[in-house]
The first five atom37 places (N, CA, C, CB, O) and aatype in JSON, in Angstrom:
{
  "aatype": [12, 2, 10, 10, 16, 15, 1, 5, 1, 6, 19, 0, 0, 11, 9, 0, 6, 7, 11, 15, 4, 11, 5, 9, 0, 1, 6, 10, 7, 9, 8, 13, 5, 16, 19, 12, 11, 8, 1, 6, 2, 10, 18, 1, 1, 10, 7, 19, 15, 15, 0, 9, 0, 10, 16, 9, 1, 10, 11, 7, 11, 3, 1],
  "atom_mask": [
    [1, 1, 1, 1, 1],
    [1, 1, 1, 1, 1],
    [1, 1, 1, 1, 1],
    [1, 1, 1, 1, 1],
    [1, 1, 1, 1, 1],
    [1, 1, 1, 1, 1],
    [1, 1, 1, 1, 1],
    [1, 1, 1, 1, 1],
    [1, 1, 1, 1, 1],
    [1, 1, 1, 1, 1],
    [1, 1, 1, 1, 1],
    [1, 1, 1, 1, 1],
    [1, 1, 1, 1, 1],
    [1, 1, 1, 1, 1],
    [1, 1, 1, 1, 1],
    [1, 1, 1, 1, 1],
    [1, 1, 1, 1, 1],
    [1, 1, 1, 0, 1],
    [1, 1, 1, 1, 1],
    [1, 1, 1, 1, 1],
    [1, 1, 1, 1, 1],
    [1, 1, 1, 1, 1],
    [1, 1, 1, 1, 1],
    [1, 1, 1, 1, 1],
    [1, 1, 1, 1, 1],
    [1, 1, 1, 1, 1],
    [1, 1, 1, 1, 1],
    [1, 1, 1, 1, 1],
    [1, 1, 1, 0, 1],
    [1, 1, 1, 1, 1],
    [1, 1, 1, 1, 1],
    [1, 1, 1, 1, 1],
    [1, 1, 1, 1, 1],
    [1, 1, 1, 1, 1],
    [1, 1, 1, 1, 1],
    [1, 1, 1, 1, 1],
    [1, 1, 1, 1, 1],
    [1, 1, 1, 1, 1],
    [1, 1, 1, 1, 1],
    [1, 1, 1, 1, 1],
    [1, 1, 1, 1, 1],
    [1, 1, 1, 1, 1],
    [1, 1, 1, 1, 1],
    [1, 1, 1, 1, 1],
    [1, 1, 1, 1, 1],
    [1, 1, 1, 1, 1],
    [1, 1, 1, 0, 1],
    [1, 1, 1, 1, 1],
    [1, 1, 1, 1, 1],
    [1, 1, 1, 1, 1],
    [1, 1, 1, 1, 1],
    [1, 1, 1, 1, 1],
    [1, 1, 1, 1, 1],
    [1, 1, 1, 1, 1],
    [1, 1, 1, 1, 1],
    [1, 1, 1, 1, 1],
    [1, 1, 1, 1, 1],
    [1, 1, 1, 1, 1],
    [1, 1, 1, 1, 1],
    [1, 1, 1, 0, 1],
    [1, 1, 1, 1, 1],
    [1, 1, 1, 1, 1],
    [1, 1, 1, 1, 1]
  ],
  "atom_positions": [
    [[51.03, -38.75, -26.54], [51.1, -40.25, -26.99], [49.84, -40.5, -27.74], [51.22, -41.32, -25.72], [49.5, -41.64, -28.06]],
    [[49.25, -39.59, -27.97], [48.04, -39.67, -28.85], [48.34, -40.63, -30.17], [47.61, -38.11, -29.33], [47.51, -41.24, -30.84]],
    [[49.77, -40.59, -30.32], [50.17, -41.64, -31.5], [49.89, -43.12, -31.34], [51.66, -41.59, -31.75], [49.99, -44.02, -32.17]],
    [[49.47, -43.14, -29.89], [49.33, -44.63, -29.77], [47.77, -45.15, -29.38], [50.38, -45.13, -28.6], [46.83, -44.65, -28.77]],
    [[48.06, -46.63, -30.17], [46.38, -46.93, -29.56], [46.4, -47.38, -28.06], [45.51, -48.34, -30.47], [47.47, -47.39, -27.44]],
    [[45.28, -47.72, -27.51], [45.13, -47.99, -26.07], [45.99, -49.05, -25.76], [43.74, -48.33, -25.65], [46.72, -49.03, -24.77]],
    [[45.93, -50.14, -26.71], [46.81, -51.32, -26.09], [48.26, -51.46, -26.44], [46.23, -52.63, -26.47], [49.0, -52.4, -26.11]],
    [[48.69, -50.02, -27.42], [50.04, -49.66, -27.21], [50.64, -49.18, -26.03], [50.29, -48.87, -27.98], [51.73, -49.48, -25.53]],
    [[49.39, -48.06, -25.5], [49.79, -47.67, -24.42], [49.96, -48.39, -23.34], [49.23, -46.91, -24.17], [50.88, -48.16, -22.55]],
    [[49.21, -49.21, -23.2], [48.91, -50.86, -21.86], [50.69, -51.28, -22.37], [46.97, -52.87, -22.6], [51.61, -51.26, -21.55]],
    [[50.84, -51.54, -23.45], [51.97, -52.52, -23.12], [53.17, -51.32, -23.13], [52.2, -53.97, -24.39], [54.25, -51.85, -22.86]],
    [[53.26, -50.21, -23.31], [54.3, -49.25, -23.1], [54.71, -49.01, -21.8], [53.96, -48.1, -23.59], [55.82, -48.83, -21.29]],
    [[53.18, -49.06, -21.23], [53.57, -48.54, -19.54], [53.94, -49.8, -18.7], [52.1, -47.73, -18.64], [54.36, -49.63, -17.55]],
    [[53.79, -51.22, -19.28], [54.37, -52.18, -18.93], [55.58, -52.44, -19.15], [53.86, -52.91, -19.2], [56.29, -53.07, -18.37]],
    [[56.1, -51.82, -20.67], [57.83, -51.9, -20.56], [58.32, -51.08, -20.16], [58.62, -52.03, -21.56], [59.54, -50.98, -20.28]],
    [[57.43, -49.98, -19.4], [58.29, -48.61, -18.5], [58.47, -49.21, -17.43], [57.52, -47.08, -18.11], [59.6, -48.96, -17.02]],
    [[57.72, -50.11, -16.54], [57.54, -50.79, -15.29], [58.63, -52.01, -15.24], [55.97, -51.33, -15.19], [58.69, -52.81, -14.3]],
    [[59.4, -52.04, -16.26], [60.8, -53.14, -16.53], [60.19, -54.45, -16.3], [0.0, 0.0, 0.0], [60.76, -55.35, -15.68]],
    [[58.71, -54.55, -16.95], [58.53, -56.02, -17.46], [58.62, -56.47, -18.55], [57.58, -56.48, -17.28], [58.3, -55.81, -19.54]],
    [[59.25, -58.12, -18.62], [59.75, -58.67, -19.95], [58.39, -58.7, -20.76], [60.53, -60.27, -19.82], [57.27, -58.41, -20.33]],
    [[58.71, -59.07, -21.95], [57.68, -59.39, -22.94], [56.66, -60.75, -22.62], [58.49, -59.62, -24.3], [55.44, -60.73, -22.71]],
    [[57.44, -61.85, -22.26], [56.84, -62.78, -21.71], [55.99, -62.28, -20.34], [57.86, -63.79, -21.5], [54.87, -62.79, -20.31]],
    [[56.25, -61.49, -19.34], [55.04, -61.1, -18.4], [54.31, -60.53, -18.9], [55.16, -60.44, -17.37], [53.23, -60.93, -18.46]],
    [[54.1, -59.55, -19.79], [53.46, -58.73, -20.42], [52.49, -59.72, -21.2], [54.36, -57.8, -21.18], [51.27, -59.77, -20.98]],
    [[53.04, -60.36, -21.96], [51.94, -61.41, -22.56], [51.07, -62.34, -21.9], [52.52, -62.23, -23.32], [50.0, -62.83, -22.26]],
    [[51.95, -62.54, -20.58], [50.95, -63.29, -19.71], [49.68, -62.16, -18.92], [51.99, -64.13, -18.43], [48.49, -62.33, -18.64]],
    [[50.35, -61.37, -18.81], [49.43, -60.31, -17.38], [48.09, -59.72, -18.89], [51.04, -58.11, -16.25], [46.92, -59.56, -18.53]],
    [[48.33, -59.55, -19.9], [47.4, -59.27, -20.84], [46.42, -60.41, -21.79], [48.18, -58.52, -21.63], [45.33, -60.31, -22.34]],
    [[47.39, -61.47, -21.67], [46.48, -62.3, -22.03], [46.49, -62.54, -23.96], [0.0, 0.0, 0.0], [45.57, -62.8, -24.73]],
    [[47.63, -62.37, -24.13], [47.79, -61.96, -25.55], [49.41, -62.6, -25.82], [47.62, -60.07, -25.77], [50.3, -62.42, -25.0]],
    [[49.58, -63.3, -26.98], [50.9, -63.96, -27.46], [51.89, -63.24, -27.6], [50.86, -64.57, -28.59], [51.85, -62.07, -27.97]],
    [[53.35, -64.19, -27.17], [54.07, -63.07, -27.02], [54.72, -62.43, -28.23], [54.97, -63.34, -26.13], [55.51, -61.49, -28.24]],
    [[54.29, -63.04, -29.12], [54.86, -62.3, -30.81], [54.23, -61.1, -30.65], [54.27, -63.1, -32.52], [54.92, -60.09, -30.8]],
    [[53.08, -60.97, -30.39], [51.99, -59.89, -30.32], [52.56, -58.68, -29.95], [50.88, -60.19, -29.34], [52.59, -57.64, -30.6]],
    [[53.06, -58.93, -28.73], [53.77, -58.1, -27.57], [55.13, -57.71, -28.29], [54.06, -59.05, -26.04], [55.52, -56.58, -28.01]],
    [[55.64, -58.19, -28.86], [57.2, -57.9, -29.53], [56.78, -57.31, -30.91], [58.31, -59.48, -29.77], [57.62, -56.69, -31.57]],
    [[55.53, -57.48, -31.35], [55.0, -56.26, -32.46], [54.56, -55.43, -31.82], [53.95, -56.5, -33.5], [55.39, -54.54, -32.02]],
    [[53.85, -55.02, -31.17], [53.94, -54.08, -30.62], [54.96, -52.91, -30.02], [53.49, -54.48, -30.14], [55.02, -51.71, -30.31]],
    [[55.66, -53.6, -29.18], [57.21, -53.0, -28.92], [57.94, -52.11, -30.3], [58.31, -54.5, -28.57], [58.37, -50.97, -30.42]],
    [[57.81, -53.37, -31.26], [58.38, -52.79, -32.35], [57.89, -51.49, -32.86], [58.32, -53.64, -33.29], [58.57, -50.47, -32.93]],
    [[56.83, -51.59, -33.17], [55.85, -50.45, -33.39], [56.1, -49.34, -32.39], [54.35, -50.93, -33.26], [56.22, -48.17, -32.75]],
    [[56.2, -49.75, -31.05], [56.24, -48.56, -30.65], [57.32, -47.83, -30.63], [55.82, -48.53, -29.69], [57.34, -46.6, -30.49]],
    [[58.33, -48.57, -30.76], [59.6, -47.79, -30.98], [60.25, -47.12, -32.02], [60.36, -48.4, -30.75], [61.06, -46.21, -32.12]],
    [[59.48, -48.04, -32.93], [59.43, -46.87, -34.26], [58.26, -45.6, -34.25], [59.04, -47.81, -35.77], [58.58, -44.57, -34.85]],
    [[57.31, -45.65, -33.78], [56.23, -44.52, -33.68], [57.24, -43.49, -32.92], [54.64, -44.98, -32.72], [57.51, -42.37, -33.35]],
    [[57.78, -44.07, -31.67], [58.33, -42.69, -30.74], [59.89, -42.29, -30.98], [58.21, -43.04, -28.97], [60.55, -41.38, -30.48]],
    [[60.24, -43.25, -31.88], [61.89, -42.92, -32.52], [62.74, -43.28, -31.44], [0.0, 0.0, 0.0], [63.63, -42.47, -31.21]],
    [[62.67, -44.49, -30.59], [63.33, -44.75, -29.46], [64.05, -46.24, -30.2], [62.22, -44.85, -27.97], [63.72, -46.76, -31.26]],
    [[64.84, -46.58, -29.49], [65.32, -48.14, -29.81], [65.78, -48.88, -28.62], [66.55, -48.21, -30.84], [66.69, -49.7, -28.74]],
    [[65.13, -48.64, -27.33], [65.36, -49.23, -26.13], [64.26, -49.22, -25.32], [66.37, -48.69, -25.5], [63.28, -48.49, -25.45]],
    [[64.41, -50.02, -24.51], [63.23, -49.92, -23.38], [63.45, -48.82, -22.64], [63.12, -51.11, -22.37], [62.47, -48.29, -22.12]],
    [[64.49, -48.38, -22.47], [65.23, -47.13, -21.48], [64.72, -46.06, -22.11], [67.01, -46.98, -21.41], [64.0, -45.25, -21.54]],
    [[65.08, -45.98, -23.41], [64.65, -44.69, -24.18], [63.12, -44.68, -24.26], [65.29, -44.62, -25.72], [62.57, -43.58, -24.2]],
    [[62.4, -45.77, -24.39], [61.11, -45.3, -24.4], [60.7, -45.12, -23.39], [60.31, -45.89, -24.94], [59.62, -44.52, -23.43]],
    [[61.12, -45.41, -22.2], [60.42, -45.12, -20.82], [61.09, -43.48, -20.45], [60.93, -46.52, -19.45], [60.51, -42.91, -19.53]],
    [[61.85, -42.98, -20.88], [62.34, -41.34, -20.68], [61.2, -40.91, -21.5], [64.08, -40.74, -21.33], [60.25, -40.28, -21.04]],
    [[61.33, -41.27, -22.72], [60.16, -40.52, -23.38], [58.6, -40.38, -23.47], [60.32, -40.69, -24.29], [57.87, -39.59, -24.07]],
    [[58.31, -41.66, -22.5], [57.1, -41.58, -21.88], [56.91, -40.73, -20.77], [56.78, -42.71, -21.54], [55.95, -39.97, -20.69]],
    [[57.88, -40.85, -19.85], [57.69, -39.9, -18.51], [57.99, -38.34, -19.12], [58.97, -40.38, -17.08], [57.13, -37.53, -18.78]],
    [[58.81, -37.92, -19.77], [58.78, -37.05, -20.72], [57.35, -36.26, -21.21], [0.0, 0.0, 0.0], [57.15, -35.04, -21.2]],
    [[56.64, -37.06, -21.54], [55.18, -36.83, -22.1], [54.31, -36.53, -20.96], [54.57, -38.12, -22.89], [53.25, -35.95, -21.19]],
    [[54.65, -36.89, -19.59], [53.74, -36.79, -18.24], [53.71, -35.28, -17.93], [54.42, -37.69, -16.85], [52.94, -34.78, -17.11]],
    [[54.8, -34.46, -18.79], [55.13, -33.28, -18.12], [54.36, -32.46, -18.79], [56.52, -32.88, -18.06], [54.34, -31.26, -18.52]]
  ]
}
């Protein structure tokens, strides 16, 4: 996960918890569009195309 910034890791963890972009924005105190951009960058950097694939990829990094 060294590819990711600390904020991207925060957003990724919340996505993996099943939180919506709206919830993530509220919890982190950032704009909804910022969360969407983080999500887009996460998907691109990790080579995934969905929240489920992102979660699986993150779980694999823990092992």
